[in-house]
N, C-alpha and C positions, 0 to 999 in steps of 0.2 A: 734709106727706109729700112725699117726692121721686117724680118720674116717671122711670121708666127709659127711657134712649135706646136700649138694646140688650138682648136677653134675656141673662140672667146664664148663666155656664157651668155645666155639670152638677155641677162640683165646688162652685161656690157654692150651688147647691140642697142638695147633700148635706151641707154643713159643719154646719148645725145638727142634722141627724139624727145624724150620726156622734159629734159631740162630746157631745150629750146622752145618747146611748146609751152611750158610754164612761164617762161620769160614773157610770153604773150598775154598771160592771165591764167586764172584758174579754169579748171575744166568745166565745160559746160554741156548740156545735152544729155541724151540718155546713153547708157552703156550699150555698145554693139552686141548683137545676138550671139549665141554660143557657137554658131558655125563660123563666125568671123574671128578666129582665134588671134590673128595678128591685131586687128582692130581692138579686140578686147585687151590685149596685152599692152598696146600703146595707151589706151584710155586708162587702165589700171595704174600704169607707170606714172602717168600724168596726174591722176587723182591722188596718188601717194604724197604728192608735193603741195597739195591744197593749203593755202595760207602762207606759203613761203614768199618772201618779198623778191622783187625783180632783181634787186642788187645781190641778195643771198644766192639767188639761182645762177647769176653771171659768175659770182665767186666760185660756186661749186663746179661750174663748167671749167674754168681756168685752172683750179686746183687739180681737177681730175686729169686734165689734158697734160699738165706738167708731170703729174705722177706716171703717166702712161709713156712719156718720151724718154 
């Protein structure tokens, strides 16, 4: 296991959440309120991938995981 030398960016933290959520389908529902910052970040990350196919999403997950190892 690698030891991190610095804290990963918020984008790096949200990558697995948004891509696995996207693999289940496009974002639905309303955007969370402004006081739910974590929920909004997850929703926005998921919404960025709108229209991406399930296969493309899985390829992105695999490619990013290999790049981080």
